[in-house]
C-alpha positions as CSV (number, residue, x, y, z in Angstrom):
1,M,-21.7,18.2,-48.7
2,S,-22.5,14.7,-49.9
3,V,-25.7,14.7,-47.9
4,S,-28.1,17.2,-46.4
5,K,-30.8,14.9,-44.9
6,V,-30.0,11.6,-43.3
7,L,-32.1,8.9,-41.5
8,V,-30.4,7.1,-38.7
9,V,-32.0,3.9,-37.7
10,G,-31.4,3.0,-34.0
11,G,-30.8,5.2,-31.0
12,G,-28.1,3.4,-29.1
13,I,-24.5,4.5,-28.8
14,T,-23.7,4.4,-32.5
15,G,-27.0,5.9,-33.7
16,S,-27.0,8.7,-31.1
17,M,-23.4,9.6,-31.7
18,L,-23.9,9.6,-35.5
19,A,-27.0,11.8,-35.2
20,V,-25.2,14.4,-33.0
21,A,-22.1,14.3,-35.2
22,L,-24.1,14.9,-38.4
23,A,-26.3,17.6,-36.9
24,G,-23.2,19.4,-35.7
25,R,-22.0,19.5,-39.3
26,G,-25.2,21.1,-40.6
27,V,-27.2,18.0,-41.7
28,E,-30.9,17.6,-41.1
29,V,-31.1,14.3,-39.1
30,H,-34.1,12.1,-38.4
31,L,-33.6,9.3,-35.9
32,A,-35.9,6.3,-35.7
33,E,-35.8,4.2,-32.6
34,I,-38.0,1.1,-32.4
35,S,-38.4,1.3,-28.6
36,P,-41.4,3.4,-27.6
37,R,-39.4,4.7,-24.6
38,W,-35.9,5.9,-25.3
39,F,-33.5,5.6,-22.3
40,G,-30.4,3.8,-21.3
41,V,-30.8,0.3,-19.8
42,G,-28.5,-2.5,-18.8
43,H,-25.4,-2.9,-16.8
44,G,-22.0,-1.2,-16.9
45,I,-19.7,-0.4,-19.8
46,T,-16.0,0.1,-20.2
47,V,-15.2,3.1,-22.4
48,Q,-11.6,3.1,-23.7
49,G,-9.6,6.2,-24.5
50,N,-10.4,6.2,-28.3
51,A,-14.1,6.2,-27.5
52,L,-13.6,9.1,-25.1
53,K,-11.8,10.9,-28.0
54,A,-14.8,10.3,-30.2
55,L,-17.2,11.6,-27.5
56,R,-15.1,14.7,-27.1
57,S,-15.3,15.4,-30.8
58,I,-19.1,15.7,-30.7
59,G,-19.1,17.7,-27.5
60,V,-20.4,15.1,-25.1
61,L,-17.4,14.0,-23.2
62,D,-17.7,16.3,-20.2
63,R,-21.2,15.3,-19.4
64,V,-20.3,11.6,-19.8
65,L,-17.3,12.0,-17.4
66,E,-19.6,13.7,-14.8
67,H,-21.1,10.4,-14.0
68,A,-18.2,8.0,-15.0
69,V,-15.0,6.8,-13.2
70,P,-11.7,7.3,-15.1
71,F,-8.8,5.0,-14.5
72,D,-5.5,4.2,-16.1
73,M,-4.7,0.8,-14.6
74,L,-5.6,-2.9,-15.0
75,R,-5.0,-5.1,-12.0
76,M,-4.6,-8.8,-12.7
77,R,-5.3,-11.3,-9.9
78,R,-5.5,-15.1,-9.3
79,A,-8.8,-16.7,-8.5
80,D,-8.1,-16.5,-4.8
81,G,-7.6,-12.7,-5.1
82,S,-3.8,-12.6,-4.8
83,L,-2.1,-10.1,-7.0
84,I,-0.4,-11.1,-10.3
85,A,0.5,-7.7,-11.7
86,E,-0.6,-4.1,-12.2
87,V,-0.5,-3.1,-15.8
88,P,-0.9,0.6,-17.0
89,T,-3.5,0.8,-19.7
90,P,-2.4,2.5,-22.9
91,R,-4.1,5.9,-23.6
92,T,-5.6,5.1,-27.0
93,G,-7.4,8.5,-27.1
94,G,-4.2,10.5,-26.5
95,D,-2.2,11.5,-23.5
96,D,-4.7,14.2,-22.5
97,L,-7.5,11.8,-22.0
98,P,-8.0,9.0,-19.4
99,A,-7.0,5.5,-20.6
100,T,-10.4,4.1,-19.6
101,A,-13.6,5.2,-18.0
102,G,-16.3,3.0,-16.4
103,S,-19.9,4.1,-16.7
104,L,-23.4,2.9,-16.2
105,R,-24.8,2.3,-19.7
106,S,-27.9,4.3,-18.6
107,S,-25.7,7.3,-17.7
108,L,-23.9,7.2,-21.1
109,Q,-27.1,6.8,-23.0
110,E,-28.8,9.6,-21.1
111,A,-26.0,12.0,-21.9
112,L,-26.3,11.0,-25.6
113,C,-30.1,11.4,-25.6
114,D,-29.7,14.9,-24.2
115,A,-27.2,15.8,-26.8
116,V,-29.4,14.4,-29.6
117,S,-32.3,16.6,-28.4
118,E,-30.0,19.7,-28.0
119,A,-28.7,19.1,-31.6
120,G,-32.2,19.5,-33.0
121,V,-32.5,16.0,-34.3
122,T,-36.0,14.8,-35.2
123,V,-36.5,11.7,-33.0
124,R,-39.3,9.2,-33.8
125,L,-39.9,6.5,-31.2
126,G,-41.8,3.2,-31.5
127,L,-41.1,2.6,-35.2
128,S,-38.5,1.4,-37.6
129,V,-38.0,0.9,-41.4
130,A,-40.5,-1.3,-43.2
131,R,-39.0,-0.8,-46.6
132,F,-36.8,1.5,-48.7
133,D,-36.6,2.2,-52.4
134,Q,-33.3,3.6,-53.8
135,A,-33.0,6.0,-56.6
136,P,-29.9,7.6,-58.0
137,G,-30.1,10.7,-55.8
138,H,-32.2,9.6,-52.8
139,V,-33.8,6.9,-50.7
140,D,-37.5,6.7,-50.2
141,V,-38.3,5.1,-46.8
142,T,-41.6,3.7,-45.6
143,F,-41.8,3.3,-41.8
144,T,-43.6,0.6,-39.9
145,D,-46.3,3.1,-38.9
146,G,-47.1,3.7,-42.6
147,S,-45.5,7.1,-42.8
148,S,-42.7,7.9,-45.2
149,G,-39.7,10.1,-45.9
150,R,-37.0,10.9,-48.5
151,Y,-33.4,11.0,-47.5
152,D,-29.9,11.4,-49.1
153,L,-28.6,8.6,-46.9
154,V,-29.9,5.9,-44.5
155,A,-27.6,4.6,-41.8
156,G,-28.6,1.4,-40.0
157,A,-27.2,1.6,-36.5
158,D,-29.7,-1.0,-35.2
159,G,-27.5,-3.5,-33.5
160,I,-26.2,-7.0,-34.0
161,Q,-29.6,-8.3,-35.0
162,S,-29.9,-5.4,-37.6
163,R,-33.1,-5.3,-39.6
164,V,-31.4,-2.8,-42.1
165,R,-28.6,-5.3,-42.7
166,S,-31.1,-8.0,-43.6
167,M,-33.0,-5.6,-45.8
168,L,-29.8,-4.9,-47.7
169,G,-29.5,-8.6,-48.4
170,F,-26.2,-9.1,-46.6
171,A,-25.9,-12.8,-45.8
172,A,-23.7,-12.4,-42.7
173,A,-25.3,-13.2,-39.4
174,P,-24.1,-13.3,-35.8
175,R,-22.5,-16.5,-34.6
176,P,-21.7,-17.8,-31.1
177,V,-18.1,-17.4,-30.1
178,G,-18.2,-20.3,-27.6
179,M,-18.3,-18.4,-24.4
180,S,-21.0,-16.6,-22.4
181,I,-21.2,-13.7,-19.9
182,F,-22.9,-13.0,-16.7
183,R,-23.2,-9.2,-16.0
184,F,-24.5,-7.3,-13.0
185,V,-24.2,-4.0,-11.2
186,A,-23.3,-4.0,-7.5
187,A,-22.2,-1.8,-4.6
188,R,-18.7,-0.5,-5.2
189,P,-16.2,-1.3,-2.4
190,P,-14.4,1.9,-1.4
191,E,-11.0,0.3,-2.2
192,M,-11.9,-0.4,-5.9
193,D,-10.0,2.1,-7.9
194,C,-9.6,0.5,-11.3
195,A,-10.6,-2.5,-13.4
196,E,-9.4,-5.9,-12.1
197,V,-9.5,-9.3,-13.8
198,Y,-9.3,-12.7,-12.0
199,Y,-7.5,-15.6,-13.8
200,G,-7.1,-19.3,-13.2
201,G,-10.5,-20.0,-11.6
202,P,-13.2,-22.5,-12.5
203,R,-14.6,-20.3,-15.4
204,Y,-12.7,-18.4,-18.1
205,K,-12.3,-15.3,-16.0
206,A,-14.1,-12.9,-13.7
207,G,-13.7,-9.1,-13.3
208,Y,-15.1,-5.8,-12.4
209,S,-14.8,-2.0,-13.0
210,P,-15.9,1.0,-11.0
211,I,-18.7,2.8,-12.8
212,S,-19.8,5.5,-10.4
213,A,-19.0,6.8,-6.9
214,D,-20.9,3.9,-5.3
215,R,-21.5,1.3,-8.0
216,C,-19.4,-1.2,-9.9
217,Y,-20.0,-3.4,-13.0
218,A,-19.0,-7.0,-12.5
219,Y,-18.9,-10.0,-14.9
220,L,-18.1,-13.6,-15.3
221,L,-17.0,-15.2,-18.5
222,D,-18.3,-18.8,-18.8
223,E,-18.9,-21.6,-21.2
224,N,-22.1,-21.5,-23.2
225,L,-24.9,-22.9,-20.9
226,D,-28.3,-24.0,-22.1
227,A,-29.8,-21.4,-24.4
228,S,-33.0,-21.4,-22.4
229,L,-31.0,-19.6,-19.6
230,I,-30.3,-16.5,-21.8
231,S,-32.1,-13.6,-20.2
232,S,-31.8,-10.0,-19.0
233,D,-33.2,-11.3,-15.7
234,A,-31.2,-14.6,-15.2
235,P,-31.6,-16.5,-11.9
236,M,-29.4,-15.3,-9.0
237,P,-28.7,-18.9,-7.9
238,L,-27.2,-19.7,-11.3
239,L,-24.8,-16.8,-10.9
240,R,-23.8,-17.9,-7.4
241,E,-23.2,-21.4,-8.6
242,R,-21.1,-20.5,-11.6
243,G,-19.2,-17.8,-9.7
244,A,-18.2,-20.1,-6.8
245,G,-14.5,-20.5,-6.5
246,Y,-13.5,-16.8,-6.9
247,G,-12.2,-15.1,-3.8
248,G,-10.9,-11.6,-3.1
249,M,-13.0,-8.6,-3.9
250,W,-14.9,-10.4,-6.6
251,G,-16.0,-13.2,-4.3
252,A,-17.0,-10.6,-1.6
253,I,-19.1,-8.7,-4.2
254,L,-20.9,-11.9,-5.3
255,E,-21.5,-12.9,-1.7
256,S,-23.0,-9.6,-0.7
257,L,-25.4,-9.2,-3.7
258,P,-28.9,-8.6,-2.4
259,E,-31.6,-10.9,-3.7
260,G,-33.4,-9.3,-6.6
261,T,-30.2,-8.0,-8.2
262,R,-30.7,-7.9,-12.0
263,V,-28.4,-10.5,-13.6
264,D,-27.9,-10.4,-17.4
265,Y,-26.8,-13.7,-19.0
266,R,-26.2,-14.3,-22.7
267,W,-24.0,-16.0,-25.2
268,I,-21.3,-13.8,-26.7
269,E,-21.7,-13.5,-30.5
270,S,-19.6,-12.0,-33.2
271,I,-20.1,-10.7,-36.7
272,L,-18.1,-8.9,-39.4
273,L,-19.5,-7.8,-42.7
274,E,-17.0,-7.9,-45.5
275,D,-16.3,-4.7,-47.3
276,P,-18.5,-2.8,-48.2
277,W,-21.1,-2.3,-45.5
278,Y,-23.3,-0.3,-47.9
279,A,-25.3,-0.7,-51.0
280,G,-26.2,2.5,-52.9
281,R,-27.3,5.1,-50.3
282,V,-27.9,2.7,-47.4
283,I,-25.1,1.7,-45.0
284,V,-24.9,-0.2,-41.7
285,V,-22.5,0.7,-39.0
286,G,-21.6,-0.2,-35.4
287,D,-22.7,-3.6,-34.1
288,A,-24.9,-3.9,-37.2
289,A,-21.7,-4.3,-39.2
290,H,-19.2,-5.7,-36.7
291,A,-19.4,-7.0,-33.1
292,C,-16.7,-8.9,-31.2
293,P,-16.2,-10.6,-27.8
294,P,-15.3,-8.1,-25.0
295,L,-11.8,-9.4,-24.5
296,I,-10.2,-6.0,-25.5
297,A,-13.2,-3.9,-24.3
298,Q,-13.3,-2.1,-27.7
299,G,-16.9,-2.7,-28.7
300,A,-18.2,0.7,-27.8
301,A,-15.0,2.4,-29.1
302,M,-15.4,0.9,-32.5
303,C,-19.0,2.0,-32.7
304,A,-18.2,5.5,-31.5
305,E,-15.4,5.8,-34.1
306,D,-17.8,4.6,-36.9
307,A,-20.2,7.4,-36.0
308,V,-17.6,10.1,-36.0
309,V,-15.8,9.0,-39.1
310,L,-18.9,8.5,-41.2
311,A,-20.2,12.0,-40.3
312,E,-16.8,13.4,-41.3
313,Q,-16.8,11.6,-44.7
314,V,-20.3,12.3,-45.8
315,T,-20.2,16.0,-45.0
316,G,-17.1,16.6,-47.1
317,T,-16.9,17.7,-50.7
318,A,-16.6,14.2,-52.3
319,P,-19.6,12.5,-54.0
320,L,-21.4,10.1,-51.7
321,E,-20.1,6.9,-53.4
322,K,-16.5,8.2,-52.9
323,A,-17.2,9.3,-49.4
324,L,-18.5,5.9,-48.4
325,R,-15.6,4.2,-50.1
326,E,-13.2,6.3,-48.1
327,F,-15.1,5.5,-44.9
328,M,-14.6,1.8,-45.5
329,D,-10.9,2.4,-46.2
330,R,-10.5,4.2,-42.9
331,R,-12.6,1.8,-40.8
332,M,-12.0,-1.7,-42.1
333,P,-8.4,-2.2,-41.0
334,R,-9.1,-1.0,-37.4
335,V,-12.3,-3.0,-37.1
336,R,-10.8,-6.2,-38.5
337,T,-7.7,-5.9,-36.2
338,V,-9.9,-5.6,-33.1
339,L,-12.3,-8.3,-34.1
340,D,-9.6,-10.8,-35.2
341,N,-7.6,-10.3,-32.1
342,S,-10.6,-10.4,-29.8
343,L,-11.6,-13.7,-31.4
344,L,-8.0,-15.0,-31.0
345,L,-8.1,-14.1,-27.3
346,A,-11.4,-15.8,-26.9
347,D,-10.1,-18.9,-28.5
348,W,-7.1,-19.0,-26.2
349,E,-9.5,-18.6,-23.2
350,I,-11.6,-21.5,-24.5
351,N,-8.5,-23.7,-25.3
352,P,-5.9,-23.0,-22.6
353,G,-2.4,-24.2,-23.2
354,T,-2.6,-23.4,-27.0
355,P,1.1,-23.4,-28.2
356,G,2.3,-19.9,-28.9
357,A,-0.6,-18.2,-27.1
358,D,0.4,-14.7,-26.0
359,P,-2.6,-12.9,-24.7
360,A,-0.6,-10.0,-23.1
361,G,1.3,-9.4,-26.3
362,V,-1.8,-9.4,-28.5
363,M,-3.6,-7.1,-26.1
364,S,-0.6,-4.7,-26.0
365,R,-0.1,-4.6,-29.7
366,T,-3.8,-4.1,-30.4
367,L,-4.0,-1.1,-28.0
368,D,-0.8,0.4,-29.4
369,F,-2.2,0.1,-32.9
370,L,-5.4,1.9,-31.8
371,R,-3.3,4.9,-30.6
372,E,-3.2,5.9,-34.3
373,P,-6.0,8.3,-35.3
374,A,-9.2,6.7,-36.5
């Protein structure tokens, strides 16, 4: 194998999946997570078929689906709730998997945390990387608590604000897309059976997905409001004000929200590192290398694929430099297609009436492209 001992920095979806995938291939894995408590937080998440395929490949899919809601349909509605169309969702993970599953982020992360523990990964909480020194055959890492370790590879899976990316000297930084998102979890109406999106209202769009037997994840895409409002505990009156004008089930969900419901508000940002995402024996993956607006709901899927493909490449017989080069050759076309098309869809949302705009066509072509193996 190209590597026998790997440090994974970051314990989110990408880092957890990479740790499990590497350990399953016989690698000694250490995972460093900066949070002193490691658990899933936040709202809901939409997991597309190609992400489900990646989860299955590391043996975690069944436990994820125990607490998720699979569905194969997207229902499009006008702002008043009247139906526009029902659109079957392509099965990007193959015909034997659901097209999509809605899940609480906490449920997904808890399943991954359990898998990391069962895989024998050494998990260190409350610390990150302070520095690393590369040599021809290894990387010496000094952690923020003063301890150190020697590894064959360091993989930064530490998110869109990646410290590892900065330490590598990459100049790319996240940039605002021009739209923001309100996200919250609410009681799931019994009749909600798939994702639905509302168009033509006072904001860019609103929507929801079922994520458990009794909960749903709802969102509102808006213009960028004052940056001081960005918070994981945004004020409920702000959501009610910005969400006014949507009827149907979305409006009913908003109206019935109890006071104290946690509302997450933030600007949507994007980033794409140019090829390569690595220098020597240190690489960044997942949101640390690429992040896009959620217009195609492929963020988690691109991260999941990164993890599985990187584990495959660096546990083969090729030297590490060649393995990382082949990883880039496999990942860059898919990631760039998703990011470019997500940004295009965002631009069309921000600038309605753009000549030649074809959101349905772009969405369909992108998902058909993603049917191909990662």
